[in-house]
Legacy VTK file of the C-alpha trace (Angstrom):
# vtk DataFile Version 3.0
C-alpha trace
ASCII
DATASET POLYDATA
POINTS 303 float
44.138 12.449 -41.229
45.886 9.111 -40.790
44.328 8.890 -37.546
41.002 9.343 -38.628
41.322 7.569 -41.370
42.091 4.745 -38.833
39.212 5.452 -36.608
37.182 4.952 -39.368
38.278 1.575 -40.565
38.428 0.168 -36.908
34.910 1.608 -36.144
33.554 -0.225 -40.208
35.386 -3.535 -39.026
33.606 -3.276 -35.469
37.132 -3.162 -34.018
35.875 -0.391 -31.850
32.933 -1.656 -30.241
33.168 -3.693 -27.447
30.577 -5.776 -25.234
30.894 -4.937 -21.130
28.475 -4.922 -17.945
27.663 -1.830 -16.243
28.598 -0.325 -12.780
32.694 -1.010 -10.831
32.883 -4.145 -8.647
31.673 -2.955 -5.588
28.249 -2.013 -7.630
28.716 1.481 -8.292
27.621 2.906 -11.819
27.977 7.205 -11.503
32.355 8.040 -11.878
32.542 10.118 -8.848
33.615 14.029 -10.501
32.331 13.261 -14.033
29.037 14.009 -14.855
27.850 12.190 -17.616
30.318 9.296 -17.055
29.727 5.498 -15.460
32.170 2.642 -14.921
32.239 -0.514 -17.392
33.161 -3.717 -17.380
34.249 -5.004 -20.567
34.212 -8.452 -21.201
37.773 -9.640 -22.473
38.565 -12.842 -23.500
37.379 -15.958 -22.153
34.362 -13.914 -21.214
35.539 -12.628 -17.859
35.266 -8.702 -17.433
37.926 -6.872 -17.413
38.784 -3.850 -15.139
35.978 -0.635 -14.857
36.757 1.923 -17.537
34.918 5.289 -17.128
32.598 5.756 -20.551
30.352 8.722 -21.088
26.347 7.779 -20.687
24.363 8.094 -24.034
21.261 10.485 -22.956
17.760 7.988 -22.918
20.094 4.626 -22.130
19.293 3.010 -19.312
21.053 3.130 -16.745
20.946 -0.337 -13.741
23.805 -1.747 -12.580
25.090 -5.078 -14.191
23.421 -4.188 -17.646
24.901 -5.563 -20.678
25.937 -2.450 -22.849
27.817 -2.098 -26.160
30.289 0.624 -25.907
32.239 2.406 -28.720
35.215 4.267 -29.171
34.734 7.848 -30.649
37.665 10.078 -30.872
39.844 8.605 -28.199
36.507 8.534 -25.978
34.565 5.683 -24.808
30.888 6.246 -25.381
27.492 3.650 -24.534
25.757 3.040 -27.512
23.411 1.043 -26.612
21.598 -1.603 -24.719
22.814 -4.902 -25.983
19.754 -6.260 -26.882
21.032 -9.944 -27.771
22.880 -10.622 -24.279
20.568 -8.827 -21.800
17.793 -11.625 -23.790
20.191 -14.299 -23.451
20.906 -13.399 -19.715
17.309 -13.567 -19.241
16.971 -10.730 -18.271
14.104 -7.594 -20.096
16.414 -5.213 -22.558
12.964 -2.491 -23.188
14.160 0.701 -21.351
12.647 1.063 -18.244
10.998 3.939 -16.286
13.876 5.991 -14.644
12.387 7.098 -10.888
11.736 10.321 -10.774
12.423 12.070 -7.384
9.780 14.370 -7.036
7.335 11.693 -8.135
8.484 8.315 -7.113
9.871 8.450 -3.871
6.782 9.081 -1.907
4.187 6.234 -1.747
0.541 7.402 -2.647
-2.222 5.887 -0.184
-3.877 4.346 -3.465
-0.590 1.836 -4.338
-0.785 0.127 -0.649
-2.645 -3.377 -1.113
-3.500 -3.989 2.339
-7.244 -3.822 2.918
-7.877 -2.126 -0.259
-11.699 -2.389 -1.221
-12.109 -3.482 -4.836
-15.852 -4.842 -7.092
-16.116 -8.207 -7.390
-15.698 -10.190 -10.926
-18.548 -10.022 -12.306
-19.738 -7.223 -10.084
-22.463 -7.932 -7.223
-23.612 -6.314 -4.507
-20.714 -7.062 -2.249
-17.033 -5.683 -2.311
-13.643 -7.693 -1.270
-11.548 -6.364 1.179
-7.600 -7.543 0.565
-6.339 -9.387 3.106
-3.644 -9.320 5.516
-1.556 -10.886 7.878
-0.222 -10.066 11.016
1.283 -10.706 14.833
-1.269 -10.855 17.198
0.842 -12.387 20.634
3.856 -14.041 18.564
0.899 -16.182 16.613
0.618 -15.245 12.762
-2.983 -14.418 11.480
-4.224 -14.469 8.252
-7.455 -12.480 7.275
-9.605 -11.097 4.478
-12.995 -9.987 3.531
-16.337 -10.353 1.530
-18.649 -7.830 3.028
-22.223 -7.867 1.444
-23.534 -4.564 1.081
-27.008 -5.560 -0.550
-29.011 -4.571 2.961
-27.402 -0.717 2.364
-28.526 0.449 -1.309
-31.322 3.281 -0.965
-34.094 3.614 -2.712
-33.894 4.722 -6.872
-32.534 8.286 -7.407
-30.670 8.240 -3.520
-26.880 7.341 -2.262
-25.098 6.945 0.661
-21.351 6.042 2.408
-21.173 2.435 3.090
-18.327 2.724 5.750
-16.155 -0.401 6.104
-14.849 -1.035 10.112
-12.150 -3.271 10.717
-13.355 -4.050 14.448
-10.845 -5.973 17.240
-12.199 -9.332 16.841
-11.304 -8.708 12.852
-14.614 -8.604 11.359
-15.839 -6.218 9.767
-18.530 -4.179 10.275
-20.277 -1.360 7.973
-21.537 2.262 9.304
-24.061 3.922 7.026
-24.577 7.520 6.408
-28.367 8.260 5.919
-29.262 8.100 2.173
-29.518 11.134 -0.001
-30.995 12.767 -3.382
-28.794 12.659 -6.056
-28.715 16.232 -6.595
-27.360 16.571 -3.526
-23.266 16.606 -2.513
-22.227 13.917 -0.160
-19.878 15.806 2.456
-17.291 14.601 4.164
-18.058 16.973 7.435
-21.484 15.538 7.710
-22.022 12.396 5.688
-18.658 10.896 6.032
-18.460 11.482 9.664
-21.982 10.181 9.735
-20.383 6.535 9.155
-17.494 6.745 11.700
-20.074 8.576 14.483
-21.981 5.218 13.838
-18.878 2.631 14.125
-17.712 0.956 16.761
-15.613 2.479 19.103
-12.286 0.576 18.485
-12.585 0.067 15.085
-10.413 1.109 11.838
-11.865 2.888 9.362
-11.033 0.954 5.869
-13.317 2.478 3.166
-16.750 4.976 2.135
-17.967 3.092 -0.678
-20.580 4.955 -2.795
-23.731 3.018 -2.556
-26.297 4.109 -5.531
-29.972 3.484 -5.496
-29.736 3.053 -9.281
-27.904 0.750 -9.446
-28.008 -3.331 -7.987
-24.269 -4.196 -8.202
-21.156 -2.344 -6.666
-19.119 -0.866 -9.161
-15.590 0.299 -9.497
-16.353 3.596 -9.777
-18.267 3.172 -6.450
-14.952 2.616 -5.141
-12.113 5.004 -6.493
-15.164 7.532 -6.008
-15.457 6.602 -2.392
-13.131 7.921 0.469
-9.877 5.797 1.353
-9.476 5.249 4.715
-6.850 3.320 5.906
-4.487 5.491 6.268
-6.215 8.167 8.440
-4.117 9.362 11.411
-6.214 9.861 14.565
-4.570 11.531 17.294
-3.786 11.949 19.915
-3.740 8.147 21.075
-6.214 7.397 23.624
-7.745 4.136 24.029
-11.569 4.326 22.987
-14.298 5.013 26.100
-17.156 3.014 25.025
-20.595 3.408 25.856
-22.622 0.264 25.514
-25.490 -0.393 28.311
-24.109 -2.817 31.349
-24.725 -4.428 33.976
-23.051 -3.969 37.274
-19.957 -5.032 37.245
-20.431 -6.046 33.465
-20.472 -9.162 32.354
-18.575 -12.324 30.819
-21.477 -12.191 27.982
-22.280 -8.399 27.827
-17.956 -7.860 27.125
-17.987 -11.050 24.340
-21.036 -9.350 22.590
-19.235 -5.605 22.474
-16.005 -6.707 21.772
-16.129 -10.459 20.426
-14.616 -13.862 22.906
-11.198 -12.844 24.656
-9.732 -15.449 22.543
-11.134 -13.572 19.756
-10.002 -10.304 20.616
-6.547 -11.893 21.505
-4.460 -10.911 25.013
-3.659 -7.848 25.887
-7.002 -6.624 24.243
-7.937 -3.330 26.252
-10.743 -1.314 26.309
-12.456 1.339 28.922
-16.601 1.604 29.307
-18.700 4.217 30.775
-21.942 2.516 31.668
-24.126 4.072 29.213
-23.073 6.619 28.870
-24.237 8.078 32.027
-20.577 9.314 33.926
-21.749 7.270 36.919
-20.069 3.657 36.753
-16.311 3.310 34.703
-14.743 0.323 34.049
-11.161 -0.737 32.201
-11.801 -3.962 30.601
-8.546 -6.290 29.658
-8.387 -9.946 27.882
-5.624 -12.373 28.533
-7.259 -14.367 25.804
-9.221 -16.392 27.193
-11.236 -14.590 30.226
-12.072 -10.913 30.355
-11.002 -8.848 33.376
-12.775 -5.444 34.603
-11.354 -2.830 37.557
-13.805 -0.336 38.740
-12.754 3.101 38.816
-13.797 5.918 41.901
-14.910 9.007 40.579
-13.094 11.905 41.957
-14.072 14.744 43.854
LINES 1 304
303 0 1 2 3 4 5 6 7 8 9 10 11 12 13 14 15 16 17 18 19 20 21 22 23 24 25 26 27 28 29 30 31 32 33 34 35 36 37 38 39 40 41 42 43 44 45 46 47 48 49 50 51 52 53 54 55 56 57 58 59 60 61 62 63 64 65 66 67 68 69 70 71 72 73 74 75 76 77 78 79 80 81 82 83 84 85 86 87 88 89 90 91 92 93 94 95 96 97 98 99 100 101 102 103 104 105 106 107 108 109 110 111 112 113 114 115 116 117 118 119 120 121 122 123 124 125 126 127 128 129 130 131 132 133 134 135 136 137 138 139 140 141 142 143 144 145 146 147 148 149 150 151 152 153 154 155 156 157 158 159 160 161 162 163 164 165 166 167 168 169 170 171 172 173 174 175 176 177 178 179 180 181 182 183 184 185 186 187 188 189 190 191 192 193 194 195 196 197 198 199 200 201 202 203 204 205 206 207 208 209 210 211 212 213 214 215 216 217 218 219 220 221 222 223 224 225 226 227 228 229 230 231 232 233 234 235 236 237 238 239 240 241 242 243 244 245 246 247 248 249 250 251 252 253 254 255 256 257 258 259 260 261 262 263 264 265 266 267 268 269 270 271 272 273 274 275 276 277 278 279 280 281 282 283 284 285 286 287 288 289 290 291 292 293 294 295 296 297 298 299 300 301 302
């Protein structure tokens, strides 16, 4: 009874309460072999941190290294009472509890949480969309690209809608390939309508997004993008180089290659592609850029 009375007195006087920082000197929080316990370093005289001690963690209190917490002695054991709000705020930290990671959901990064090349409406909404830019290294040179794409030419008649596919070309420009307009009472499908946008895009271009363009509207809204299809992480297999089927001279000229791919400087040194002249299967070339000029090789058909 005397020990219990002393404990109550110490508690009432605040003698059993200490301020500490979470984790040991190595940054470890959890105590091995003691579920529910964590390491803390109590503050001692002079504002220094003392030797780590194992304390019982309280359910619902944030577990984060170097948080300032209040600990209290109870029945001979130390327990974490709460975040020390005043201490956290004084140190410039946010004392509010933060959501804890859930392994079932937080260990994966969803496609929609990737910001590179994400498509969003303008503010206020117009007939254009913005494509968030990014930086890349091309031939050891940093390039920054960002886009605003006007879709005004893609709007169908009233009562119709379509997919407007946005594609990134090798010369780092955006092209638009749209599906055939359909009555809004009919569904847009992946197998037919989305595939039509991909088929209509230039060979070698990378899909970004398929935006729904509504003929009853004059602007692209957030819902038109959200209800569209995010194409940025499509997995393309197998890893063949695209074969282009443009109608070219024999052999292809510099001007023709500029028209198909962009200039050698635009596509960069090392860009390569194949051309099946007019898709006829009679003349087949490999073309490559050195950053300043176009080069080509003529293939001989095996017999």
